[in-house]
Each structure stands twice: as structure tokens, then as C-alpha cells.
PLY file of the C-alpha trace (Angstrom):
ply
format ascii 1.0
element vertex 164
property float x
property float y
property float z
element edge 163
property int vertex1
property int vertex2
end_header
80.91 72.26 226.10
77.13 71.90 225.95
74.66 72.09 228.72
71.34 70.26 228.83
69.49 73.25 227.38
71.82 73.31 224.40
71.04 69.72 223.41
70.08 69.60 219.79
68.45 66.59 218.25
68.00 62.85 218.21
67.97 60.80 214.99
65.60 57.82 214.97
66.40 55.50 212.05
63.93 52.78 211.28
63.87 49.90 208.83
60.88 49.88 206.55
60.48 46.11 206.90
57.67 45.42 209.40
57.11 49.16 209.76
53.55 48.69 211.11
54.95 46.72 214.05
57.93 49.02 214.50
55.56 51.98 214.74
54.68 50.69 218.23
58.29 51.08 219.41
58.71 54.44 217.67
55.58 55.90 219.28
56.54 54.54 222.71
60.01 56.07 222.21
58.42 59.46 221.37
56.10 59.30 224.39
58.87 58.36 226.80
61.24 60.99 225.47
58.46 63.57 225.87
58.23 62.43 229.50
61.95 63.34 229.77
61.29 66.79 228.34
62.14 66.26 224.68
59.99 68.03 222.16
58.96 65.80 219.27
60.21 68.38 216.79
63.72 67.62 218.09
63.51 63.97 217.10
64.14 63.39 213.39
62.82 60.09 212.02
64.34 58.47 208.97
63.10 55.37 207.14
65.61 53.12 205.38
64.91 50.12 203.17
66.07 47.50 205.69
68.04 46.91 208.84
71.34 46.48 206.98
71.15 50.12 205.84
70.77 51.58 209.37
74.50 51.82 210.30
75.42 53.86 207.23
72.74 56.48 207.88
73.64 56.42 211.57
77.24 57.21 210.72
76.25 60.05 208.42
73.93 61.43 211.09
76.67 61.22 213.69
79.25 62.90 211.45
76.79 65.69 210.59
77.20 67.10 214.09
73.44 67.71 214.36
72.62 64.83 216.69
73.34 64.15 220.33
72.09 60.57 220.03
71.01 58.13 217.37
68.58 55.22 217.63
68.42 52.37 215.11
65.20 50.29 215.04
64.52 47.10 213.14
62.76 43.78 213.37
64.93 41.20 211.65
63.01 37.96 211.14
63.83 34.55 209.76
62.37 34.59 206.28
63.68 31.08 205.53
65.94 32.34 202.74
69.04 33.70 204.49
70.57 33.68 207.94
68.78 36.53 209.65
71.20 36.33 212.58
73.96 37.51 210.21
72.00 40.65 209.35
71.11 41.38 212.96
74.74 40.94 214.10
76.03 43.10 211.27
73.57 45.88 212.27
74.53 45.81 215.98
78.26 45.63 215.17
77.89 48.51 212.72
76.03 50.69 215.24
78.63 50.02 217.94
81.40 50.94 215.50
79.61 54.21 214.63
79.30 55.05 218.33
82.95 54.41 219.08
84.26 56.10 215.93
82.17 59.29 216.22
81.75 59.72 219.98
77.97 60.06 219.51
75.83 57.60 221.54
74.04 55.11 219.27
71.33 52.81 220.54
70.03 49.61 218.97
66.39 48.64 219.13
67.04 45.83 216.67
65.13 42.70 217.57
65.68 39.22 216.12
62.87 36.86 217.26
63.52 33.13 217.05
60.06 32.48 215.63
57.90 35.06 213.95
54.86 34.58 211.80
52.55 37.28 210.48
49.36 36.15 212.24
47.19 37.63 214.95
48.85 36.07 218.00
52.41 37.05 216.95
51.30 40.50 215.77
49.72 41.22 219.18
52.67 39.82 221.12
55.27 41.74 219.14
53.27 44.99 219.07
53.18 44.89 222.90
56.84 43.82 223.16
57.95 46.55 220.77
56.16 49.19 222.84
58.16 47.98 225.83
61.42 48.07 223.83
60.63 51.58 222.63
60.31 52.73 226.24
63.52 50.93 227.18
65.57 52.50 224.40
64.19 55.92 225.36
65.19 55.30 229.00
68.70 54.31 227.89
68.97 57.31 225.55
67.86 59.81 228.15
70.06 58.21 230.83
73.14 58.24 228.63
72.59 61.87 227.55
72.29 62.83 231.20
75.45 60.93 232.12
77.38 62.55 229.27
76.06 65.95 230.23
77.24 65.43 233.83
80.61 64.28 232.53
80.97 67.28 230.20
80.05 69.67 233.02
82.70 67.94 235.19
80.17 67.13 237.88
81.09 64.44 240.40
79.67 61.00 239.80
76.52 60.19 241.68
77.23 58.39 244.94
74.94 55.37 244.77
75.54 54.55 248.44
74.00 57.88 249.49
71.00 57.42 247.20
69.97 54.18 248.98
0 1
1 2
2 3
3 4
4 5
5 6
6 7
7 8
8 9
9 10
10 11
11 12
12 13
13 14
14 15
15 16
16 17
17 18
18 19
19 20
20 21
21 22
22 23
23 24
24 25
25 26
26 27
27 28
28 29
29 30
30 31
31 32
32 33
33 34
34 35
35 36
36 37
37 38
38 39
39 40
40 41
41 42
42 43
43 44
44 45
45 46
46 47
47 48
48 49
49 50
50 51
51 52
52 53
53 54
54 55
55 56
56 57
57 58
58 59
59 60
60 61
61 62
62 63
63 64
64 65
65 66
66 67
67 68
68 69
69 70
70 71
71 72
72 73
73 74
74 75
75 76
76 77
77 78
78 79
79 80
80 81
81 82
82 83
83 84
84 85
85 86
86 87
87 88
88 89
89 90
90 91
91 92
92 93
93 94
94 95
95 96
96 97
97 98
98 99
99 100
100 101
101 102
102 103
103 104
104 105
105 106
106 107
107 108
108 109
109 110
110 111
111 112
112 113
113 114
114 115
115 116
116 117
117 118
118 119
119 120
120 121
121 122
122 123
123 124
124 125
125 126
126 127
127 128
128 129
129 130
130 131
131 132
132 133
133 134
134 135
135 136
136 137
137 138
138 139
139 140
140 141
141 142
142 143
143 144
144 145
145 146
146 147
147 148
148 149
149 150
150 151
151 152
152 153
153 154
154 155
155 156
156 157
157 158
158 159
159 160
160 161
161 162
162 163
């Protein structure tokens, strides 16, 4: 049984497609995790060729036993050639399967915008939106690790009625 001080590492796996935009979410994730007390040297970042490759590396990371949580980040856009929804769904399904098969929490920060074009207005909108999503995934990651820690320590659930 681990306590909070024994927590090891987080794996952050990012698609290399649209990496300049995804950097906004990654940096927001780092900042928010630092707010929760995580040292940046305990977050390992991996780049993979595309979103489709994220679940395989996530599974290997989970099976390695080195990570308490794994985050997959991608921006899957409609390039007009294939059905991008298929790729996005496969990534999310794969990440959920990894989580359930390995008992390691896995978080998806995989976005699939309906309309995306590489021009100034969309670049600005998505850079801001990805910062927000980076903070959200960090909040979810920290919250889940705290909930699992409470569960492992056999602490009673928080009484939400008393907190109000």
C-alpha cells in the first residue's frame, strides 16, 4: 500500500501532430500539477507520431509499474482524407481499456474539433482552449490520485453533506 509521499511518477504522452498547439495544454498541465505539489521531474513526457499510437505507449507505461497515472494528449483534426472521428474514438476507447486492464488511472486530453484551420483565429482560440484543457486534466489527475490514495489507506469517504 502506498501513501501520498510514496507516489512515483506520471507519464504524459503527446501526439507530435499539432505539437505547437498541444504545448499549451502540456505546460498548463505542468503548472497545475506543480500547484498540487508535483515536482516536474516526476512527470515524464513522451512524444509519439500520432494520436493512434498513444494507447500502446500508455499500456506499456502502465505495465511498467513506474507510473501512478498516465495522460494522453492529442488534437485530432479533420484533414479531409479520413474520418478523424474514427481515430479519436479509437484513442479514447484504447485509453479506457488500458485503465481498466491495468488498474492505473489513464486520462484523455484528446480533442476532436468540428472545424479546424491553421490560421490566426483558430490558432489563438485553440491555444487558449488547450490551456484550459491542460488545467482540467491536471485537476482530474490530482483528484483521482487523491481518491485512490484515500481508498488505499481505507479512509472513510468524504461526507459531502458536512462539507456544505
